[in-house]
C-alpha positions in Angstrom: 22.5 7.2 -24.4 18.8 8.3 -24.8 16.0 5.8 -23.3 13.5 5.2 -26.1 11.7 2.2 -24.2 8.2 3.3 -24.3 4.8 2.1 -22.1 2.8 -0.3 -23.8 -1.0 0.2 -24.3 -1.6 -2.4 -22.1 0.2 -1.2 -19.3 -1.2 2.4 -19.5 -4.9 0.5 -19.8 -4.0 -1.6 -16.8 -2.2 1.2 -14.8 -5.1 3.7 -15.4 -7.7 0.9 -14.1 -5.7 0.0 -11.0 -5.2 4.0 -10.5 -9.0 4.3 -10.4 -9.3 1.1 -8.6 -7.0 2.4 -5.8 -8.9 5.9 -5.5 -12.2 4.2 -5.3 -11.1 1.3 -2.6 -9.6 4.1 -0.5 -13.0 6.1 -0.3 -14.6 2.7 0.5 -12.0 1.8 3.0 -13.1 4.7 5.0 -16.4 3.1 6.1 -14.5 -0.1 7.4 -12.8 0.7 10.6 -11.6 -1.3 13.6 -10.8 1.4 16.1 -9.1 4.7 15.1 -8.0 4.0 11.4 -9.6 2.6 8.5 -8.4 -1.1 6.7 -6.9 -0.7 3.6 -8.3 -2.2 0.9 -6.1 -0.4 -1.9 -3.2 -2.5 -1.4 -4.2 -5.2 -3.7 -4.2 -3.1 -6.8 -0.9 -1.5 -5.8 0.7 -5.1 -5.6 -1.3 -6.3 -8.6 0.4 -3.2 -10.6 3.6 -3.3 -9.4 3.8 -7.2 -10.1 2.5 -7.1 -13.8 4.0 -3.3 -14.8 7.3 -3.2 -12.6 8.5 -1.1 -10.2 7.5 2.6 -11.7 3.9 1.5 -11.9 4.2 0.4 -8.4 5.3 3.5 -7.3 2.9 5.4 -9.0 0.1 3.0 -7.8 1.4 3.6 -4.3 1.9 7.6 -4.8 -1.9 7.5 -5.7 -2.8 5.6 -2.4 -1.0 7.9 -0.2 -2.6 11.0 -1.9 -5.9 9.1 -1.6 -5.3 8.5 2.4 -4.6 12.3 2.6 -7.9 13.3 0.6 -10.2 10.9 2.2 -9.3 12.5 5.6 -8.1 9.3 7.1 -4.9 10.9 7.9 -6.5 14.3 9.5 -5.8 13.5 13.1 -2.4 13.4 12.5 -2.6 16.1 9.8 -3.8 18.3 12.2 -0.5 17.7 14.7 2.2 18.2 12.0 1.1 18.7 8.4 4.6 18.3 6.7 5.3 15.4 8.7 2.0 13.5 7.9 2.5 14.6 4.2 5.7 12.8 3.8 4.9 9.7 6.1 1.5 9.0 4.1 3.2 9.3 0.9 6.5 7.4 1.6 4.3 4.5 3.1 2.1 4.4 -0.1 5.1 4.7 -2.3 7.0 1.9 -0.3 3.8 -0.5 -0.6 4.5 -0.4 -4.2 8.0 -0.2 -4.7 8.7 -2.8 -2.2 6.6 -5.5 -3.6 7.7 -4.9 -7.6 11.4 -4.9 -6.6 10.9 -8.5 -4.4 9.0 -9.6 -7.4 11.6 -8.6 -9.9 14.2 -10.5 -7.9 12.7 -13.6 -7.4 10.1 -14.3 -10.1 12.9 -16.0 -12.1 13.7 -18.5 -9.3 9.8 -19.3 -8.3 6.9 -17.0 -9.3 4.6 -18.2 -7.0 6.9 -17.8 -4.1 7.7 -14.4 -5.5 4.1 -13.5 -5.8 3.3 -14.5 -2.3 6.3 -12.8 -0.4 5.3 -9.6 -2.3 1.8 -9.7 -1.3 3.0 -9.9 2.2 5.9 -7.1 1.8 3.2 -4.7 0.7 1.1 -4.1 4.1 4.2 -4.9 6.0 5.8 -2.2 4.1 2.8 0.3 4.3 2.7 -0.4 8.3 6.2 -0.3 8.7 6.8 3.0 7.4 3.6 4.1 9.3 4.9 3.1 12.3 8.5 4.7 11.8 6.6 7.9 11.0 4.8 7.6 14.2 8.2 7.0 15.9 9.7 10.0 14.7 7.0 12.4 14.9 3.9 11.8 16.6 4.9 9.6 20.2 3.8 12.5 22.4 0.3 12.8 20.5 0.1 9.0 20.3 0.6 9.0 24.2 -2.2 11.7 24.7 -4.6 10.0 22.2 -4.0 6.4 23.6 -2.9 6.6 27.3 0.4 4.5 26.2 2.3 3.3 23.0 0.9 -0.1 23.8 -2.4 0.9 23.2 -1.7 2.3 20.0 0.2 -0.8 18.7 -2.4 -3.1 19.8 -5.2 -1.0 17.5 -2.6 -1.3 14.6 -1.8 -4.8 14.8 -5.1 -6.3 16.2 -7.5 -5.8 13.5 -6.0 -3.4 10.8 -2.8 -4.8 9.7 -3.6 -8.6 10.2 -6.8 -8.0 8.2 -4.9 -6.0 5.3 -2.2 -8.7 5.2 -4.9 -11.5 5.0 -6.7 -9.6 2.4 -3.5 -9.2 0.4 -2.0 -12.7 0.6 -5.3 -14.3 -0.4 -6.5 -11.5 -3.2 -3.3 -10.4 -5.2 -1.8 -14.1 -6.1 -5.5 -15.0 -7.1 -6.2 -12.0 -9.1 -2.4 -12.1 -10.8 -3.1 -15.6 -11.7 -6.8 -14.9 -13.6 -4.6 -11.9 -15.4 -2.0 -14.2 -16.5 -4.5 -16.9 -17.8 -6.4 -14.1 -19.6 -3.0 -12.8 -21.3 -1.5 -16.4 -21.9 
């Protein structure tokens, strides 16, 4: 059977706005650094799109986020070491940061929308950082030891500021913005 479901105009417009916002926020993020890596501001629009428009939009916005990370040069140190591994890791972490919250929300929203929104907002930075760390373990351990002296120093850098700030921003901003969007629609 042919799928004739079409994307609504509202979904397309919101998707376009969020796509532009992901790109702009990723470029702004380059100026906000704690240690080696910039803080990711782009996860909030990824989560908003994932929760309001579904898994497909979450995947799209995550892909745009990953591509923006590659184009802004934030992945340049890793790109110089292993381009294909960097490309795969960065795009997969971006896509996961949109798909995992969308699936979580879809699964739980019928039971409790507030809890589903909060959990999805938490899982996006966890997915982003988690896939990044998996990519680091698979492809970059010797390089990270060379750069940081040991893996513990690298993990402290990632988790001390970057991950915590991304998590807090997402937990605070995503539910608030979604609430405003729902009031506007309602």
